[in-house]
C-alpha positions in Angstrom: 42.8 42.6 -24.8 39.9 40.2 -24.4 40.9 36.5 -24.9 38.8 34.8 -27.5 37.4 31.3 -27.1 35.0 29.1 -29.1 31.6 28.3 -27.7 29.3 27.1 -30.5 25.8 26.2 -29.4 22.8 25.1 -31.5 20.7 24.3 -28.4 20.6 26.0 -25.0 24.1 25.7 -23.6 23.7 27.7 -20.4 25.4 25.9 -17.5 22.6 24.8 -15.3 24.8 25.0 -12.3 25.1 28.7 -13.0 21.4 29.2 -13.4 20.6 27.1 -10.3 23.2 28.9 -8.2 21.9 30.0 -4.8 21.5 33.8 -4.5 21.8 34.3 -8.3 22.3 37.9 -9.3 21.7 38.9 -12.9 22.2 42.3 -14.6 20.8 43.0 -18.1 22.4 46.0 -19.7 20.4 47.2 -22.7 17.8 49.5 -24.1 14.1 49.5 -25.0 14.4 46.0 -26.5 15.4 44.8 -23.1 12.3 46.4 -21.8 10.3 44.6 -24.5 11.8 41.3 -23.5 11.3 41.7 -19.7 8.1 43.8 -19.4 5.8 40.8 -19.0 8.3 38.6 -17.2 6.9 39.3 -13.7 3.4 38.3 -14.9 4.7 35.0 -16.3 6.9 34.2 -13.2 3.9 34.8 -10.9 1.7 32.5 -12.9 4.4 29.8 -13.1 4.7 29.5 -9.3 8.5 29.5 -9.8 10.4 30.3 -6.6 12.6 33.4 -7.3 13.1 34.3 -3.7 16.8 33.6 -3.8 17.7 35.5 -7.0 17.3 38.9 -8.6 17.3 40.3 -12.1 18.0 44.0 -12.6 18.2 45.9 -15.8 20.1 49.0 -16.9 18.1 50.8 -19.7 19.1 53.6 -22.0 16.9 54.3 -25.0 18.7 53.4 -28.3 21.8 52.2 -26.5 24.6 50.5 -28.3 27.7 48.9 -26.9 29.4 52.3 -27.4 26.7 54.2 -25.5 27.1 52.0 -22.4 30.9 52.3 -22.6 30.5 56.1 -22.8 28.0 56.2 -20.0 30.6 54.6 -17.7 33.0 57.4 -18.4 30.4 60.2 -18.2 30.4 60.9 -21.9 26.9 59.9 -23.1 24.4 62.7 -23.7 21.3 60.7 -22.7 19.7 59.7 -19.4 19.3 56.1 -18.4 17.7 54.0 -15.6 18.4 51.2 -13.3 15.4 49.0 -12.4 14.6 45.7 -10.7 12.6 43.2 -12.7 12.1 40.2 -10.5 13.4 38.4 -7.5 13.3 38.3 -3.7 16.8 39.4 -3.2 18.1 43.0 -3.3 21.3 43.9 -5.1 23.7 46.6 -3.9 22.7 49.1 -6.6 20.8 52.4 -6.6 17.4 52.2 -8.4 16.5 55.3 -10.3 17.3 57.6 -13.1 20.8 58.5 -14.2 21.4 61.9 -15.7 23.0 62.7 -19.1 26.8 62.7 -18.9 26.7 61.2 -15.4 27.5 57.5 -15.2 27.4 57.3 -11.4 24.5 54.9 -11.2 25.9 52.6 -13.9 29.4 52.6 -12.4 28.0 51.7 -9.0 26.0 48.9 -10.5 29.0 47.5 -12.3 31.5 48.0 -9.5 29.7 47.7 -6.1 27.7 44.4 -6.7 29.1 41.0 -7.6 27.0 39.7 -10.5 26.8 36.1 -11.5 25.5 36.8 -15.0 25.6 40.0 -17.1 23.5 40.2 -20.3 24.1 42.6 -23.1 23.0 43.2 -26.7 23.6 45.4 -29.7 21.2 48.2 -30.6 18.7 47.2 -33.3 20.1 49.4 -36.0 23.5 47.6 -35.9 22.3 44.2 -34.7 22.4 42.5 -38.1 25.9 43.8 -39.0 28.5 41.9 -36.9 31.4 43.2 -38.9 30.8 46.6 -37.4 30.6 45.5 -33.7 34.4 45.4 -33.1 35.2 48.7 -34.7 35.4 52.2 -33.3 32.3 53.6 -35.0 28.8 54.0 -33.6 28.1 50.3 -34.1 31.4 49.2 -32.5 33.0 49.0 -29.0 32.0 45.4 -28.4 35.6 44.6 -27.2 35.7 47.7 -25.1 32.4 47.0 -23.3 33.3 43.4 -22.7 36.7 44.3 -21.4 35.1 46.9 -19.1 32.7 44.3 -17.7 35.5 41.7 -17.2 37.7 44.3 -15.5 35.1 45.0 -12.8 33.2 41.7 -12.9 35.8 39.0 -13.7 33.6 36.2 -12.1 30.5 37.0 -14.1 29.2 34.9 -16.9 28.3 36.7 -20.1 24.8 36.5 -21.7 23.5 37.9 -24.9 20.0 38.8 -26.2 19.3 37.7 -29.8 16.8 40.5 -30.5 13.8 40.7 -32.9 13.8 42.3 -36.3 11.8 45.2 -37.7 8.5 45.1 -39.5 8.9 44.4 -43.2 7.8 47.8 -44.3 9.6 49.9 -41.6 11.6 52.6 -43.2 14.8 51.6 -41.3 14.6 48.0 -42.5 17.3 47.9 -45.1 16.5 44.3 -45.9 12.8 45.0 -46.5 12.0 41.7 -44.8 11.7 40.9 -41.1 12.9 37.4 -41.9 15.9 38.4 -43.8 16.9 40.9 -41.2 16.4 38.4 -38.4 18.6 36.0 -40.3 21.4 38.5 -40.3 20.9 39.2 -36.6 21.0 35.4 -35.9 24.1 35.0 -38.0 25.7 37.9 -36.1 25.0 36.2 -32.7 26.3 32.9 -34.0 29.6 34.6 -35.1 29.7 36.3 -31.6 29.5 32.8 -30.0 32.3 31.6 -32.2 34.6 34.5 -31.2 33.8 35.0 -27.5 32.9 33.0 -24.4 29.2 33.6 -24.3 27.6 31.5 -21.6 23.9 32.0 -22.4 21.9 33.3 -25.3 18.3 34.4 -24.8 16.9 34.1 -28.4 13.7 36.0 -28.0 14.0 37.4 -31.5 13.9 33.8 -32.8 10.8 33.2 -30.7 9.1 36.2 -32.3 10.1 35.1 -35.8 8.7 31.7 -35.0 5.4 33.4 -34.0 5.4 35.5 -37.1 5.0 32.3 -39.2 1.8 31.5 -37.4 -1.8 32.7 -38.0 -1.4 35.1 -35.1 1.0 37.4 -37.0 -0.5 40.6 -38.2 0.2 43.1 -41.0 2.7 44.9 -38.8 4.7 41.8 -37.8 3.3 42.2 -34.3 5.3 45.5 -33.7 3.7 48.5 -32.1 5.6 51.1 -34.2 7.5 49.1 -36.8 10.5 48.4 -34.5 9.4 47.6 -30.9 7.3 44.6 -29.8 3.6 45.1 -29.7 2.3 45.5 -26.1 0.4 42.2 -26.1 1.3 38.9 -27.7 4.7 40.0 -29.1 6.0 41.2 -25.7 4.5 38.1 -24.1 6.4 35.8 -26.5 9.6 37.7 -25.8 9.1 37.3 -22.1 8.2 33.6 -22.4 11.6 33.1 -24.1 13.4 35.1 -21.4 11.7 33.0 -18.8 12.4 29.7 -20.6 16.1 30.6 -20.9 16.7 32.0 -17.4 14.0 30.8 -15.0 12.9 27.4 -16.3 16.3 25.8 -15.9 16.4 27.1 -12.4 12.9 26.2 -11.3 12.4 23.2 -13.6 9.0 24.7 -14.5 8.6 25.3 -18.2 6.6 28.2 -19.6 4.5 25.6 -21.6 1.0 25.7 -20.1 1.6 29.0 -18.2 -1.8 30.5 -17.3 -0.8 34.2 -17.6 -2.9 36.2 -20.0 -2.9 39.9 -21.0 -5.7 42.2 -22.3 -4.1 44.8 -24.6 -7.3 46.2 -26.1 -7.2 49.5 -24.2 -3.5 50.2 -24.8 -2.8 53.0 -27.2 0.0 52.5 -29.8 0.6 53.5 -33.4 -0.2 49.9 -34.5 -2.8 47.7 -32.8 -1.8 45.3 -30.1 -2.8 41.6 -29.9 -4.1 40.5 -26.6 -2.8 37.3 -25.0 -5.7 34.8 -24.9 -6.4 31.2 -24.4 -6.4 30.8 -28.2 -2.9 32.1 -28.8 -1.0 31.8 -25.5 0.2 28.3 -26.0 1.3 29.1 -29.6 3.5 31.9 -28.2 4.8 29.6 -25.5 5.7 27.0 -28.0 7.4 29.5 -30.2 9.6 30.6 -27.2 10.5 27.0 -26.2 11.4 26.1 -29.8 13.7 29.2 -29.9 15.6 28.0 -26.8 16.2 24.7 -28.5 17.4 26.1 -31.7 18.6 29.7 -31.6 19.4 30.1 -35.3 16.4 28.5 -37.1 12.8 29.4 -37.5 10.5 26.5 -36.5 6.9 26.7 -37.5 5.7 23.1 -37.1 
């Protein structure tokens, strides 16, 4: 049984000694929302000039994955494929990059058992992210305890991180709250309760960063999503990656994302809803939204 401890943080509480550790190895276990949060991270890191030669960030991705799905993958009981990919870093981890087949958790087991990770990041699937009371049960939205116990069994030295994800478009059919803000509030409250109940060493509040951005003039009628749920390919994904950078890389490199010169032209990308390009006009607004989120995970700041 996982021991519970209290770790309440209103500002970034990541131990800088962890993030500045030589040869830092990070594994992010998630789904398409992890892809949203990290897709533009290499672009931002390159523009920052931050030295990531003595670290690495890998991600394990399974579309629509919940805590339970990853627990089931480990035991060869999940009917969907998944992948292991490298995101950034000059180091190589002892993992196999590639596609894992349905009902075959070999690649994930190897990643969790063969490498010694310093930080492992998880998050709950978007459909259950606002509903913390279900996270500890045995239903589809449960298995938090089981997944954390599995991680601690094989990676007892690893710190635990968590993604505070973004919320759906107001008018998305799956948005039971019918409001991106109200749904984000429930997600934020769930993460806050998580930090009360467990030893969570770092939160990457990219969902808060996006909610900050949605209060600006750069929001659009689809809340910057590309399909009602996922981040738009331009500015929204950029904001998420800015927050990921500011949470994980900035404390290590001492180079903030503020003033980052990376830009992204999304005009030729096809998606159900239009994407917003990252331009000189809006990049700094996105960067500020991300930095504000890392300073206050649970509040929307639109000054």
